[in-house]
N, C-alpha and C positions, 0 to 999 in steps of 0.2 A: 504494500500500500504506500502511496505517495503522501508524505506528511508535509504540510506547508508551514515554514517558519521564516518567511522573508529571506530568501537567498537562492543561488542557482548554478548548474553546469551541464548543458548538452553541447557537445563539441561540434561547432558549426564552422570550423575554420575553412573548410573547402569553399563554401559559397563566397565568403569574404575574399579569400585569396584569388578567386577567379578574376574579380574586377581589379585587384591590385596588380596582377600581372599585366593586364591590358593598359594600365595607366603608368607604365614604366617610363624609362628615359626617352623613348621614341616619341611619345605623344603628350605625356601628362605634365611636363615641367614648365612652369612659368618663371622666367628668370628675374633676378634682382627685385624681389618683391616681398614685403612683409605680408603674412597671411593670418587670417582669423576666420574660424568657422565653428559653428555650433549646430547640433542636430540630434536626431534620435533614430535608432534602428530597431526594428522588431524582428524577431526570429520565431519560427514555428517548425517543429519536426515531430514525426511519429514513425512507428514501425520497428524501431530497435528498442528504445526505452519507452516508458509511458509518454503519452503526448506531452510535449513541452512547448510552452509559450513564454518567451521572456523578451525584455527590451533593454536598450542601452542608450540613455542620453549622454552626450559627450560634448566637450569643447576642446579645440586644439588651436594653437597659434605657432608662429615661427617665421623663418626666413628661408627663401629659396633663391639661390644665386647660381651663377654659371659654374662655379667650382664646388659648391656644397649646398646642402639644405639641412635645416634642423627644425624638428617639429615636436615640441613637448605637448602632451595631451592629458586630459583627465576624463574618466568615464565612471558611470555607476551602472552596474548590472543588477537588474531587478527580476526576481523569480527565476534565477538560474538553477538548473538542475544538476545535482551531484549524486553520485552512487557509491555504494560500498564495494562494488564489483561482484555482488552476489544477488543481483536482481532487486535491490531495494533502493529507493530514491527519496530525496528531500529537496526542498527549494530554499535558496539563500539569496541575500543581497550582499554585494560587496563593491568597494571602490577600487578603481585601477588607475594608476598614474605611471607615466613613462615618457620615453622620448625616442624618436626615430631620427637617425643621422644618415645622410647620403653624401658620398663624395664622388666628384666627377673630374678626376685628374686629367683625363684625355677624352676626346669626343667618343671614342669607342668603348670606354670603360666606365662602369658604374659600380660603386661599392656601397652596400646598404647594411646598416646595423640598427638593431632595436633592442630596447630593454623596457619591460613593464613589471610593476610590482602591485600586487593586489592584497587587500585585507577586508574581512567582513564577518558575517554571521558564522556560527558554529566553529569559531576560532580559525576561520579559513585564511590561509596565507598561500600566495602563489608568486612565483617569479618566472617570467617569460623572456627568453633570449632568442634573437634571430640574426643571422648573418647571411649575406648573399653577394654574388658577383654577377654582373651582366656584361657580356661582350657583345656590342652592337656594331655590325659591319654593314649597315644600311640595308642590304638585301637579306641578310640573315642575322640572327641574334641567338646567343646561348646564355642560359641562366642556370646558376647553381645556388640553392638555398638550403640552409640547415636551421632548424628551430628546436628549442628544448623548453618544455614547461615542467616545473616542479611544483606540486601542490600538496598541502597537508590541511586536514580539518578533522573535527571531532564528529563522528557519526554514531548517534545513539550510544554514546559512552565509549565507543572504540575509536582509537586514533588511526586515521587513514592517511597513507602517504602514496602519492601517485606521480608517475613521470610519463611524459609523452615526448617522443622524438620523431621528427619529420625530416626526411631527406628528399629534395626535389630537384629534378633536372628538366629543362625545357629547351627545345630547339624551335625557333620561329623562322619562317620563310615569308618575306613580304612580297606578295604578288604585285601590289602597288603600294604607294607610300602609306595608304590608310587601310590596307587589307592584308591579313596574314593567315598562314596555315600554321598550326601549332601541334607539336608532338612532345609529350612529356611523360616522365616516369616519377612515381611518388611512392615512397616507402614510409609507412607510419608504424610505430610501435608504442604500446601502452603497457606500463609496468605498475602493478599494485603490490604493495608489501603484504597485503592480506591473501594473495594468491601465490601458488607455487609454480607459476608459469608466466611467460611473457606473451602477450597477444600482438600480432602484427598483420599488416595488410600491404600488398604490393599491387599497384595498379598502373596501367598504361592508358593515356588519354590522347585522342586526336580531335582537334577542333579548329574553328575558324573565328576570326574577329574582324570587326569593321569599326573604324573611327571616322566621324564626320565633323570636321572643323572644331575638334576638341569639345563639342557640345553634346554629341551622341556617341555612345559606345554600345555595340551589340556583339555578343559572342555566344557560342554554343559548342558543344562537343559530346562525344561518346567515349566511354571508358570501359575497361575490363581488367580483371585481375583475380587474385586468390588471397585468402587469408590463412593464418597459421592453423585454423581448425579445418582446413581443406574445403571451405566454402568457395564456390565460384561466384565472382562478383561481376555484374554488368549493369550499366546505367547510362544516363545522359544528364547534362546540365545546360543551363542557359543563364544569361545575365544581360541586363540593359541598364545603362546610366544616361540620364538626360540632364543637361544643364540649361536652365531657363533664364534668359536675359543676364547671364553671367553671374548671378548671385544666389540662385536656388538650384540645388542638385537633387534629383530623385533617382534612387537605385532600386532595382528589383532583381533578385536572383531566385533560381529554382533548381532543384536537383532530385533525381530519383535513382535509387540504387537497389538492385535485386540481389539477394544472397541465396544461392541455390545450395541446399544441404548436400553433403557427400552421400553416396549410396549407403555407406556404413559410417555412422557417427562414431568418433573416436571413443567417447564415453559419455555416460549420462551425468547430469548434475543440475543444480539450481543456479541459473544465471551464470556468473563467472566463478562459480564455486570451485574449490580445489580439485584439480584433475580433470575438469570438464573441457579445457582448451577452448572454450567459447569466448565470444566477444564480451568483455567485462561490463559493457553497457547494455547487454541484451536482457530483456525481461524474461522471467522464469517460464512463462507460458510458451515462449518461442524456442526454447532450447531443443536442439535436434531437428528443428523444422526449418523449411525455407521461409524467408521473410523479405519484406520490401520496405525500405526506408524512404520517406518523402520529407523534403525540407524546403523551406523558402525563407526569404528575408525581404523586408521593405524598409527603405530608409529615406529620410528627407533632411537636407542640410541647408543652412544659410551660410554663404561664403562672402567675406568682405574682399 
């Protein structure tokens, strides 16, 4: 049963990351300008854990120049879903503060670094680090990114420690200046100290993106892969970002992922219980069965 105590964590990094990739050095940077933006994003997902609805008001400011950009930000996550890895969930609220730094020493090279720290309900503490390199050769671009999140919180009297690692590679080919074909590989691992195994996913994605005068971004793709429980994964995603009169930005993302159970499940268990090898976010009723995850996000921001 899901118990509500103002707090949250359903991992929706994929949808957010899709738009981030499209707004990289090729299209998204405005030079020599101080920036200020404030907005709110809402997220919904179902199919793996219990249905999750949470939102995130935020404000960010900073400077974007020809050689570097720096963007500190502050967010609050409301009704974010967390799990103990065994099919139980609760909701929390927490604040997140951090900074993103990008360096552009040459036209073809971008270096990105991010750090965020979070604190909130249920003694929730989290640190997020991300680093990446983009090599942009006009017709082609290559991206490498690595991120790591360490979280700890108290769950019904038990101390939970969780770690997520993501390694990402992407190759872009620009058919025209504003259109690209994308091929990427993503490896994600989740480690809970309450479980005696590590859960991981490996996926390959092929997609396309279109940018119109920096005001409209449209992208979509299909992906396939496997997880450490021998589930076959297949799905599709889409994203749209529209900037209205230069000061208002609306973003919409959607993603559907189907997990096909292996012919013989490795072992039975409850959620991510010891020895089950299942996704630690999976609800108990779906253990050993095929399931489909559906997720979406909607955001609105005012940009100075």
